[in-house]
C-alpha positions as CSV (number, residue, x, y, z in Angstrom):
1,M,14.4,-8.1,12.7
2,Q,14.0,-12.0,12.6
3,N,11.0,-12.6,14.4
4,S,9.7,-9.1,14.1
5,P,6.1,-8.0,12.4
6,Q,8.0,-6.5,9.8
7,M,9.6,-9.4,9.0
8,T,6.3,-11.7,9.4
9,Q,4.6,-9.3,7.0
10,F,7.2,-9.4,4.1
11,R,7.5,-13.1,4.5
12,R,3.7,-13.5,3.8
13,R,3.7,-11.2,1.2
14,L,6.4,-13.0,-0.8
15,E,4.6,-16.4,0.4
16,L,1.4,-15.4,-1.4
17,Q,3.1,-13.4,-4.4
18,S,5.3,-17.1,-5.0
19,R,2.3,-19.2,-4.7
20,G,-0.9,-17.7,-5.5
21,I,-4.1,-18.5,-3.4
22,A,-6.9,-20.5,-4.5
23,P,-9.9,-19.4,-5.7
24,P,-11.9,-18.4,-1.7
25,T,-14.9,-20.4,-1.0
26,V,-18.4,-19.8,0.3
27,N,-19.9,-23.0,1.8
28,G,-17.0,-24.8,0.2
29,V,-17.5,-23.6,-3.1
30,P,-15.0,-22.0,-5.1
31,L,-15.7,-18.4,-6.1
32,S,-14.4,-18.3,-9.5
33,S,-15.0,-14.8,-10.4
34,F,-11.7,-14.5,-8.1
35,I,-9.3,-15.9,-10.3
36,S,-6.2,-14.2,-12.1
37,K,-7.6,-13.7,-15.7
38,G,-3.8,-12.7,-17.1
39,T,-0.9,-13.4,-17.5
40,G,3.2,-13.1,-17.9
41,A,4.8,-11.0,-14.5
42,G,4.0,-8.5,-12.4
43,P,0.5,-6.8,-12.1
44,Q,-1.6,-9.9,-13.7
45,G,-3.6,-11.0,-11.0
46,K,-5.7,-9.2,-8.3
47,T,-5.3,-6.9,-6.7
48,F,-5.9,-6.2,-2.8
49,H,-5.9,-4.1,0.7
50,M,-3.5,-6.4,3.2
51,R,-3.6,-6.2,6.5
52,S,-0.3,-5.0,8.3
53,A,0.9,-7.2,10.6
54,V,2.9,-4.4,12.1
55,D,-0.1,-2.1,12.9
56,N,-3.3,-4.6,12.2
57,E,-4.8,-2.0,9.6
58,F,-5.5,-2.8,5.9
59,S,-2.2,-0.2,5.4
60,S,-0.5,-2.2,2.4
61,M,-1.8,-3.2,-1.0
62,I,-0.5,-6.5,-2.7
63,S,-1.3,-7.5,-6.5
64,L,-1.2,-11.4,-6.6
65,P,-2.4,-14.7,-9.1
66,I,-5.3,-16.7,-7.5
67,Y,-5.2,-20.0,-9.6
68,G,-8.0,-21.6,-10.6
69,L,-8.5,-25.7,-9.5
70,D,-7.4,-26.6,-12.8
71,H,-4.3,-24.9,-13.3
72,W,-1.2,-26.8,-13.1
73,L,0.0,-24.4,-10.3
74,G,-2.9,-24.7,-8.1
75,A,-1.4,-27.4,-5.8
76,Y,1.1,-25.0,-4.6
77,A,-1.6,-22.4,-4.0
78,I,-2.1,-21.1,-0.6
79,Q,-6.1,-21.7,0.7
80,S,-8.4,-19.3,1.7
81,E,-11.6,-18.0,2.8
82,Y,-14.0,-15.5,2.0
83,D,-16.6,-13.5,4.4
84,S,-18.4,-12.2,1.6
85,L,-20.0,-10.0,4.7
86,K,-16.7,-8.1,5.3
87,K,-15.3,-8.9,1.9
88,I,-12.4,-10.3,3.4
89,I,-10.3,-13.0,2.6
90,T,-8.2,-15.1,5.3
91,A,-5.2,-17.2,3.4
92,T,-4.0,-19.9,5.5
93,N,-0.5,-18.2,6.0
94,G,-1.9,-15.9,8.3
95,A,-2.7,-12.9,5.9
96,V,-5.8,-10.9,5.6
97,L,-6.9,-9.3,2.4
98,K,-10.1,-6.9,1.6
99,S,-11.0,-7.0,-1.7
100,R,-10.9,-3.1,-3.2
101,T,-13.9,-1.1,-4.4
102,I,-13.6,-1.0,-8.6
103,P,-13.5,2.9,-9.5
104,S,-16.6,4.0,-11.4
105,F,-14.7,5.7,-14.0
106,L,-14.1,1.9,-15.3
107,R,-17.4,2.2,-16.2
108,A,-18.0,5.6,-17.8
109,T,-17.7,6.4,-21.5
110,L,-16.0,9.1,-23.2
111,K,-17.6,11.6,-24.9
112,D,-18.1,9.9,-28.7
113,G,-19.5,7.3,-26.6
114,T,-16.3,4.8,-26.3
115,P,-16.7,2.9,-23.3
116,M,-13.8,3.3,-21.1
117,M,-12.4,-0.6,-20.8
118,E,-11.5,-0.5,-24.4
119,I,-9.0,2.1,-23.3
120,G,-7.5,0.0,-21.1
121,I,-6.6,1.8,-18.4
122,S,-6.6,-0.3,-15.0
123,T,-6.0,0.0,-11.7
124,H,-3.1,-1.2,-9.9
125,C,-2.5,-0.6,-6.1
126,Y,-1.9,2.9,-4.4
127,A,-3.5,5.3,-6.7
128,T,-1.5,4.1,-10.1
129,A,-2.8,2.8,-13.2
130,V,-1.2,1.4,-16.3
131,S,-2.4,1.6,-19.9
132,V,-0.6,-0.2,-22.8
133,Y,-0.4,2.3,-26.0
134,A,0.2,0.0,-28.4
135,H,-1.1,-3.8,-28.4
136,E,0.9,-5.0,-31.1
137,C,5.0,-6.0,-30.9
138,K,7.2,-7.2,-33.8
139,H,8.3,-9.8,-32.0
140,F,5.4,-12.0,-31.9
141,A,5.4,-10.7,-35.9
142,D,8.3,-12.9,-35.6
143,G,7.8,-16.0,-33.6
144,L,10.2,-14.3,-31.0
145,E,7.9,-12.8,-28.4
146,C,8.5,-13.2,-24.6
147,R,7.5,-16.7,-23.8
148,Y,5.7,-14.9,-20.8
149,C,3.9,-12.4,-22.7
150,E,0.5,-12.6,-23.7
151,L,0.3,-8.7,-25.2
152,E,-1.1,-9.3,-28.5
153,P,-3.7,-12.9,-27.6
154,V,-5.1,-10.7,-24.9
155,G,-4.6,-7.4,-25.7
156,K,-6.1,-8.0,-29.5
157,G,-7.5,-11.3,-28.9
158,I,-9.5,-11.9,-26.3
159,N,-10.3,-7.8,-25.1
160,E,-10.5,-6.8,-29.1
161,W,-8.5,-3.7,-28.3
162,A,-7.0,-1.2,-30.6
163,A,-3.7,-2.3,-31.9
164,K,-2.4,1.4,-31.2
165,Q,-4.5,3.7,-29.2
166,D,-6.3,6.3,-30.6
167,I,-4.1,9.4,-28.4
168,D,-7.2,12.1,-28.2
169,K,-9.1,9.1,-26.5
170,F,-6.2,8.4,-24.7
171,V,-5.7,11.6,-23.0
172,E,-9.8,12.2,-22.5
173,A,-9.8,8.7,-20.1
174,V,-6.6,9.7,-18.6
175,A,-8.4,12.9,-17.2
176,L,-11.0,11.1,-16.4
177,A,-9.2,8.9,-14.3
178,S,-7.0,11.2,-12.6
179,Q,-10.5,12.9,-11.4
180,Q,-11.1,9.9,-9.5
181,G,-8.1,9.6,-7.2
182,V,-5.9,8.4,-10.0
183,R,-2.4,10.2,-9.1
184,S,0.1,8.2,-11.1
185,L,0.1,6.2,-14.2
186,T,2.5,3.6,-16.3
187,I,2.5,3.4,-20.2
188,T,3.9,0.8,-21.6
189,S,3.6,-0.5,-25.4
190,G,4.4,-3.3,-27.6
191,T,7.2,-2.7,-29.9
192,F,5.2,-2.0,-33.0
193,A,8.5,-1.0,-35.1
194,D,11.9,0.4,-34.4
195,N,12.4,1.5,-30.9
196,D,13.4,5.2,-31.8
197,V,9.9,5.4,-32.9
198,V,8.1,3.4,-30.4
199,V,9.6,6.4,-28.2
200,R,8.9,9.5,-30.4
201,E,5.3,8.2,-30.2
202,L,5.3,7.8,-26.4
203,I,6.7,11.5,-26.4
204,D,3.9,12.8,-28.2
205,L,1.3,10.9,-26.1
206,V,2.7,12.0,-22.6
207,K,3.4,15.4,-23.8
208,K,-0.9,15.7,-24.4
209,I,-1.3,14.3,-21.2
210,K,0.4,16.8,-19.4
211,E,-0.9,19.4,-21.3
212,R,-4.2,18.5,-20.2
213,V,-3.8,15.9,-16.7
214,N,-1.6,16.8,-13.4
215,I,-0.8,13.9,-12.9
216,S,2.8,12.0,-13.0
217,V,3.6,9.3,-15.8
218,H,6.1,6.5,-16.0
219,I,6.7,5.4,-18.9
220,Q,8.3,2.0,-20.3
221,H,9.9,1.0,-23.4
222,E,12.7,-0.8,-25.0
223,P,16.3,0.4,-25.4
224,V,16.8,3.1,-28.3
225,K,19.9,3.9,-30.4
226,D,19.4,7.7,-30.2
227,L,20.2,8.2,-26.8
228,S,19.2,12.1,-26.9
229,L,15.3,10.8,-27.0
230,I,15.2,9.8,-23.4
231,A,16.5,13.4,-22.3
232,E,13.3,14.3,-24.3
233,T,10.9,11.8,-22.7
234,A,12.5,13.6,-19.3
235,K,10.8,17.2,-20.4
236,Y,7.4,15.4,-20.0
237,A,7.8,11.9,-18.4
238,D,8.5,11.4,-14.4
239,S,10.2,8.4,-14.2
240,L,11.5,5.4,-16.4
241,G,11.4,1.7,-17.2
242,I,13.8,0.3,-19.6
243,F,13.3,-3.7,-18.8
244,L,16.0,-6.3,-19.3
245,E,13.7,-8.8,-17.8
246,I,16.0,-11.7,-17.1
247,L,19.5,-11.4,-15.6
248,D,21.2,-14.6,-17.1
249,E,22.3,-14.2,-20.7
250,D,21.8,-17.6,-21.3
251,I,18.1,-17.7,-19.7
252,R,17.5,-14.4,-21.5
253,K,18.1,-15.3,-24.8
254,E,16.0,-18.4,-24.2
255,I,12.9,-16.3,-22.7
256,C,13.3,-13.5,-24.7
257,P,14.0,-14.0,-28.3
258,G,13.0,-11.1,-30.1
259,K,14.1,-8.6,-26.9
260,S,17.3,-10.4,-26.6
261,R,18.5,-9.0,-29.7
262,C,18.9,-5.8,-28.2
263,S,22.4,-6.5,-26.6
264,R,23.1,-6.0,-22.4
265,D,25.6,-3.2,-23.2
266,D,22.6,-1.5,-25.1
267,Y,20.5,-1.4,-22.0
268,I,23.6,0.0,-20.0
269,R,24.0,3.1,-22.2
270,N,20.3,3.6,-22.6
271,W,20.2,3.3,-18.2
272,E,23.2,5.8,-18.0
273,A,21.4,7.8,-20.5
274,A,18.2,7.7,-18.3
275,V,19.7,8.4,-14.9
276,A,21.6,11.3,-16.4
277,A,18.5,12.5,-17.7
278,Y,15.8,11.6,-14.9
279,G,17.7,10.8,-11.5
280,K,18.8,8.2,-9.4
281,N,15.4,6.9,-7.9
282,S,13.0,7.5,-11.2
283,V,14.9,4.4,-13.7
284,N,14.0,1.2,-12.9
285,T,14.8,-2.6,-14.5
286,T,12.8,-5.9,-13.6
287,C,14.3,-8.8,-13.4
288,I,11.6,-11.8,-13.8
289,L,12.2,-14.8,-11.6
290,G,11.3,-18.7,-12.1
291,F,13.7,-19.6,-14.8
292,G,16.0,-21.5,-13.1
293,E,18.4,-18.5,-12.5
294,K,21.4,-18.5,-10.2
295,Y,20.7,-16.2,-7.0
296,E,24.2,-14.7,-7.4
297,K,24.4,-14.1,-10.8
298,V,21.5,-12.4,-10.0
299,L,22.8,-10.5,-7.3
300,Q,26.1,-9.4,-8.9
301,S,23.6,-7.6,-12.2
302,I,21.7,-5.9,-9.3
303,D,24.7,-4.5,-7.4
304,E,26.0,-3.7,-11.0
305,F,22.9,-1.5,-12.1
306,A,22.6,0.1,-8.9
307,S,25.7,1.7,-9.3
308,I,24.6,3.0,-12.1
309,G,21.8,4.5,-10.2
310,V,18.9,2.0,-11.6
311,L,16.6,0.0,-9.6
312,T,15.7,-3.1,-9.9
313,T,12.3,-5.2,-9.4
314,L,11.9,-8.5,-8.4
315,L,9.0,-10.1,-10.2
316,L,7.6,-13.4,-10.0
317,V,6.6,-14.9,-13.5
318,R,3.0,-15.8,-13.3
319,P,3.0,-18.8,-16.2
320,H,-0.2,-18.9,-18.1
321,S,0.9,-18.2,-21.9
322,N,1.0,-21.4,-24.5
323,H,4.8,-21.2,-24.2
324,L,4.8,-21.9,-20.4
325,V,1.5,-24.1,-20.3
326,N,2.6,-26.7,-17.1
327,M,5.9,-25.2,-16.4
328,V,6.5,-24.8,-12.3
329,P,8.8,-21.5,-11.6
330,S,12.0,-22.9,-10.0
331,Y,11.7,-20.7,-6.8
332,L,8.7,-23.0,-5.8
333,K,11.3,-25.8,-6.0
334,H,12.7,-24.3,-2.9
335,S,12.5,-23.2,0.2
336,L,10.4,-19.9,0.8
337,D,13.7,-19.3,2.9
338,D,15.8,-18.9,-0.8
339,L,13.6,-16.2,-1.4
340,V,13.6,-14.1,1.4
341,S,17.4,-14.2,1.4
342,L,17.4,-13.2,-2.1
343,Y,15.1,-9.8,-1.9
344,L,16.6,-9.1,1.4
345,E,20.1,-9.0,0.2
346,A,18.8,-7.0,-3.2
347,A,17.6,-4.5,-1.0
348,R,20.8,-4.2,0.6
349,R,22.5,-4.0,-2.2
350,M,20.7,-1.1,-3.3
351,H,20.6,0.6,-0.6
352,H,24.2,0.8,-0.1
353,R,24.2,2.6,-3.0
354,G,21.7,5.2,-1.7
355,L,19.3,4.0,-3.5
356,S,15.3,3.7,-2.4
357,F,11.6,3.0,-3.5
358,G,9.2,5.5,-3.2
359,V,6.2,4.2,-2.7
360,G,2.9,6.5,-2.6
361,N,5.1,9.6,-4.6
362,S,7.4,8.2,-7.0
363,A,5.3,7.8,-10.9
364,G,4.4,4.9,-12.0
365,C,5.9,1.1,-11.2
366,I,8.2,2.7,-8.8
367,G,5.9,4.3,-6.7
368,C,3.3,1.1,-6.9
369,Q,5.7,-2.2,-6.1
370,G,2.2,-3.9,-5.2
371,C,3.2,-6.8,-7.5
372,T,6.2,-7.3,-5.3
373,S,7.6,-7.2,-1.7
374,M,10.6,-5.2,-2.7
375,V,9.5,-2.1,-0.4
376,E,8.9,-4.7,2.3
377,A,12.9,-6.0,1.8
378,Y,14.3,-2.6,1.6
379,E,12.8,-1.5,4.5
380,I,14.0,-4.4,6.8
381,A,17.5,-4.0,4.8
382,S,17.5,-0.2,5.5
383,Q,17.1,-0.4,9.4
384,E,19.9,-3.2,9.7
385,V,23.0,-2.4,11.7
386,V,26.0,-2.2,9.4
């Protein structure tokens, strides 16, 4: 598999996601409209169809950062050129990207005249949409927000979205999106109160969505004290994410000072309850890379979580927040081979435990994986002779 088309595709993808690309140019002039506006980890970036090295078709999708020339990570970005006629970007690492059509529902309005854009539903890869129920987080109020997060500055500040969604408007917006090809929805939320209160409100929201719309739903929340709430969410939601985010405890306390007040044991108890309610391959967590973590520690944790039945998605931090100005992610200080080895070994350990990613089928983030290279790593790892 070392020189196979699958490996080529995987390496190209991982390199794009770790380094990002410079704004594509036309006649030497950078196209500023392509520059990523978001920050954090995962999907904050631009989404494209990616030509496969396996079948030469645009059969996969990818979300990746595009850094402006003035961004401190611009020095690491892969150069690219843009064909405005074909709407294709060619990166110097051999990847070919095709701009996707923006769904028309994003320009629609609700019955009361509210623009869809105010609801904050955005489209990611593989007909998956995402929205935030509450752009308000108690960790910001305490000055203990996750250092990569801009939930409040972007949601409530730049976009002027409501601190908390109006449920009826939200359901109407989801219905509009589902009529135009969105097959699945991820709902995440700020932690605006006690975690149990947040989940009770998410239950009410997803219940109303399911009463009106035939769409799979993935929800994300912090660990709860009342574990019976997780079984209640499973009556309406199709998959669940409870994100530890950082797998090294010392680094987690530094990067997620508010969330880290919830112990790792609390996460494990919640995951066990979630797997019992949702089943294997329907519960996931994330590991954000780039803060100097030791890869062996990461792999040990992934194996532990997989033994419970929990998938781990490896994500690459996309620094832009005030806390991370001028930060160079640790993976950029090492070779691409190190990242390749980490992803492949993580995939092997999950495959060994009988876990798999269901892209295009599973709900929300589990069925998308556009902002990571886990699926490509898993396809290679699962084909290896044991």
